C-alpha positions in Angstrom: 80.1 -5.5 -190.0 78.4 -7.1 -193.1 78.4 -10.8 -193.6 77.1 -12.8 -196.5 74.2 -15.2 -195.9 75.3 -18.6 -197.3 71.8 -19.4 -198.2 70.6 -16.3 -200.0 73.9 -14.7 -200.9 72.7 -11.3 -199.7 74.3 -9.1 -197.2 73.0 -8.7 -193.7 73.7 -6.3 -190.8 75.4 -7.5 -187.6 75.9 -5.6 -184.4 78.6 -2.9 -184.6 81.6 -3.0 -182.4 82.0 -0.2 -179.8 82.8 3.0 -181.6 81.9 1.6 -185.0 79.2 3.0 -187.1 76.5 0.4 -188.0 76.5 -0.5 -191.7 73.3 -0.3 -193.7 71.8 -3.1 -195.6 72.7 -3.7 -199.2 71.3 -1.6 -201.9 68.7 -4.3 -202.7 66.8 -3.5 -199.5 67.3 0.3 -199.5 67.4 2.6 -196.6 64.6 2.0 -194.2 62.2 4.9 -193.8 60.5 6.0 -190.7 56.7 5.6 -190.8 54.4 7.2 -188.3 51.3 5.3 -187.7 48.6 5.3 -185.0 47.4 2.3 -182.9 45.1 1.2 -185.7 48.0 1.1 -188.2 46.8 4.2 -190.1 49.4 6.5 -191.5 49.5 9.8 -189.7 49.6 13.1 -191.5 52.7 15.2 -191.0 52.5 18.2 -188.6 50.8 21.2 -190.2 53.0 24.0 -191.3 53.4 27.2 -189.4 51.4 29.2 -191.9 48.4 26.9 -191.2 48.5 27.8 -187.5 48.9 31.5 -188.3 45.9 31.4 -190.8 43.7 29.7 -188.2 44.7 32.2 -185.6 44.1 35.2 -187.9 40.7 33.8 -189.1 39.5 33.2 -185.5 40.7 36.8 -184.6 38.8 38.3 -187.5 35.6 36.4 -186.6 35.8 37.3 -182.9 36.7 40.9 -183.8 33.7 41.2 -186.1 31.5 39.7 -183.4 32.7 42.0 -180.7 32.3 45.0 -183.1 28.7 44.0 -183.6 28.1 43.8 -179.9 29.8 47.0 -178.9 28.5 49.2 -181.8 25.0 47.6 -182.1 24.5 49.0 -185.6 20.8 49.7 -186.1 20.9 49.1 -189.9 22.5 45.7 -189.7 20.1 43.2 -191.2 17.7 45.9 -192.3 19.5 46.9 -195.5 22.7 46.4 -197.4 24.5 49.4 -195.9 28.1 49.6 -195.0 27.5 47.9 -191.6 25.8 44.9 -193.0 28.4 44.5 -195.7 31.2 45.0 -193.1 29.9 42.1 -191.0 29.5 39.9 -194.1 33.0 40.7 -195.3 34.4 40.1 -191.8 32.9 36.7 -191.5 33.7 35.7 -195.1 37.4 36.8 -194.6 37.6 34.9 -191.3 36.0 31.8 -192.9 38.5 32.0 -195.8 41.5 32.2 -193.4 40.2 29.3 -191.3 39.5 27.2 -194.3 43.0 27.8 -195.6 44.6 27.0 -192.3 42.4 23.9 -191.7 42.8 22.2 -195.1 46.3 20.8 -194.4 44.8 19.2 -191.2 41.8 17.5 -192.8 42.0 14.2 -194.8 40.5 14.1 -198.3 37.9 11.7 -197.2 36.6 14.3 -194.7 36.6 17.1 -197.3 34.6 14.9 -199.6 32.0 14.4 -196.8 31.7 18.0 -195.9 29.3 19.1 -198.7 26.8 16.4 -197.7 26.9 17.5 -194.1 26.6 21.2 -195.0 23.5 20.4 -197.1 22.1 18.4 -194.2 22.6 21.4 -191.9 20.9 23.9 -194.3 18.0 21.6 -195.2 17.1 20.8 -191.6 17.7 24.4 -190.5 15.3 25.8 -193.2 12.6 23.3 -192.4 12.8 23.7 -188.6 13.0 27.5 -188.9 9.6 27.5 -190.6 8.0 25.3 -188.0 6.6 26.1 -184.5 9.4 24.0 -182.9 11.5 26.2 -180.7 14.8 24.5 -181.8 17.3 24.8 -184.7 18.6 21.3 -185.5 20.9 23.0 -188.1 24.2 21.6 -186.8 23.9 17.8 -187.0 26.3 17.6 -189.9 28.7 20.0 -188.1 28.8 17.8 -185.0 29.2 14.6 -187.0 32.3 16.0 -188.8 33.7 17.3 -185.5 33.4 13.8 -183.9 34.9 11.9 -186.8 37.6 14.4 -187.8 38.3 16.7 -184.9 37.7 20.3 -183.7 39.3 22.0 -186.7 37.1 20.1 -189.2 34.0 20.7 -187.1 34.7 24.4 -186.9 35.3 24.7 -190.6 32.0 22.8 -191.4 30.1 25.2 -189.1 31.6 28.3 -190.7 31.1 27.1 -194.3 27.5 26.1 -193.5 26.6 29.6 -192.3 28.5 31.4 -195.1 27.0 29.2 -197.9 23.5 29.3 -196.3 23.7 33.1 -195.8 25.0 33.9 -199.3 22.5 31.6 -201.1 19.3 31.6 -199.0 19.2 33.5 -195.7 21.7 36.3 -195.1 20.7 36.6 -191.4 22.5 33.4 -190.4 25.9 34.9 -191.3 25.9 36.9 -188.1 25.7 33.6 -186.2 28.9 32.1 -187.7 30.9 32.3 -184.5 28.4 30.1 -182.7 28.4 27.6 -185.5 32.2 27.4 -185.5 32.2 26.9 -181.7 29.7 24.0 -181.7 31.8 22.2 -184.4 34.9 22.6 -182.4 33.1 21.7 -179.1 32.0 18.4 -180.7 35.6 17.5 -181.6 36.7 18.4 -178.0 34.0 16.3 -176.5 34.8 13.4 -178.7 38.5 13.7 -177.8 37.5 13.5 -174.1 35.4 10.4 -174.6 32.1 12.2 -174.6 30.7 10.0 -177.5 31.5 6.6 -175.9 28.0 6.5 -174.3 24.8 8.2 -175.4 24.1 9.8 -172.0 27.6 11.3 -172.1 26.9 12.7 -175.5 23.6 14.2 -174.2 25.4 15.8 -171.3 28.2 17.1 -173.5 25.7 18.6 -175.9 23.8 20.3 -173.1 27.0 21.8 -171.7 28.1 23.0 -175.2 24.7 24.6 -175.6 25.3 27.1 -172.8 28.2 29.0 -174.4 26.6 28.6 -177.8 23.4 30.3 -176.5 25.4 33.0 -174.9 27.3 33.7 -178.1 24.1 33.9 -180.2 21.9 35.8 -177.7 23.3 39.3 -178.1 23.3 39.0 -181.9 19.7 37.9 -181.9 18.6 40.6 -179.4 20.6 43.6 -180.7 20.5 42.9 -184.4 17.3 41.0 -185.2 15.0 41.8 -182.3 14.8 38.3 -180.8 14.5 34.8 -182.2 14.7 34.3 -186.0 12.6 31.1 -186.3 8.8 30.9 -185.9 9.1 28.8 -182.7 12.0 30.7 -181.1 10.5 34.1 -182.1 7.2 33.2 -180.4 8.9 32.4 -177.2 10.8 35.7 -177.2 7.5 37.5 -177.9 5.7 35.7 -175.0 8.5 36.5 -172.6 8.4 40.1 -173.6 4.7 40.1 -173.1 5.3 38.9 -169.6 7.5 41.9 -168.9 11.0 40.7 -169.8 13.4 43.0 -171.7 14.5 42.2 -175.2 17.9 41.0 -174.0 16.4 39.1 -171.1 13.8 37.4 -173.2 16.4 36.5 -175.9 18.8 35.1 -173.2 16.2 32.9 -171.6 15.0 31.7 -175.0 18.5 31.2 -176.4 19.8 29.3 -173.4 16.8 27.0 -173.2 16.6 26.3 -176.9 20.4 25.8 -177.4 20.8 23.5 -174.4 17.9 21.3 -175.6 18.9 21.6 -179.3 22.6 20.6 -178.8 21.7 17.8 -176.4 19.4 16.3 -179.1 22.0 17.0 -181.9 24.8 15.3 -179.9 22.6 12.3 -179.2 21.6 12.0 -182.9 25.3 12.3 -183.9 26.1 9.5 -181.4 23.5 7.2 -183.0 24.8 8.0 -186.5 28.4 7.3 -185.6 27.6 4.2 -183.6 25.7 2.8 -186.6 28.7 3.2 -188.9 30.4 -0.1 -189.8 34.0 -0.6 -188.6 35.2 -0.7 -192.2 33.9 2.9 -192.7 35.0 4.1 -189.2 38.5 2.9 -189.9 38.8 5.6 -192.6 38.5 8.3 -189.9 41.2 7.7 -187.3 39.8 10.4 -185.0 36.8 8.1 -184.2 39.2 6.1 -182.0 38.4 8.7 -179.3 34.7 7.8 -179.5 34.7 4.1 -180.2 31.2 2.8 -179.5 31.3 -0.9 -179.1 28.6 -3.2 -177.8 29.2 -4.7 -174.4 29.0 -8.2 -175.9 31.7 -7.3 -178.4 34.0 -6.1 -175.6 33.4 -9.3 -173.5 34.1 -11.5 -176.5 37.4 -9.7 -177.1 38.3 -10.2 -173.4 37.4 -13.9 -173.6 39.6 -14.4 -176.6 42.5 -12.9 -174.7 41.8 -15.2 -171.7 43.6 -18.6 -172.1 41.3 -21.7 -171.8 41.8 -23.8 -168.7 42.8 -27.4 -169.1 40.0 -29.7 -169.9 37.5 -26.9 -170.8 36.2 -26.8 -174.4 34.2 -23.6 -174.3 34.7 -20.1 -173.1 32.2 -18.5 -170.7 29.2 -17.4 -172.6 28.6 -13.7 -172.7 25.6 -12.4 -170.9 22.7 -11.1 -173.1 
């Protein structure tokens, strides 16, 4: 039933009798709307539509299918000229990237989309520089990992795909064949963050090393069958040295790929941890996914616990945090 407040003159809602439908508030207050928020009070985005899931699935299937086709057919002309096999691989990865991009966009906040071009440029710049150096690493996925940690697996995978496609179309076509590995490492960063792998730096290093194993296995056959070993100066020299010691092309590329990728991803995950830990809370609050990898100093945690602990009678100061 609705009664009138004698002080304000406005209607209010009282408990309904059994079997009676509760009355709504007066038209001045309007119908209350349900708001979905997370623990930090940030408004959550609605669930993605079905077409988004289908586009992601189709894009992943196209990329995996293209990758498997390369491994099973081992086209000799791929990477050597712009024949139908090379164009087929590029079209396959471009189509898969377009489908994943379309399916991912509804899941990614605008703030993350605005940050992606910067992270893609960081990937390409560091990849180009390291690729021309004697360092047997890649360091071309720091931006991908950062996006995966602050925005989730889908955003990380999209950043990895776009990095390789843009990089391949504009500068170095050979990297397009490694798009599947780039997508995986971006998704793996998001999965690791969701599991708490970025709460401590040694956890991040371990997560990166573990993620480097499947990444190396994904890239090794492409490097061995298509490009004859490592593509960079440092990685290529290791493959050549192993072959000189009697290893086969696939064996040398596997040893080099696993060793380089494990070390590379461990370093990348550690660098991403340091970058994200240095972000101010005001900036981190713009990316709700960072709750999974909240990096707080021990002193800050003790201070929060002390504030929650009531003071005992007669005491004027809380216990001082240890330094």
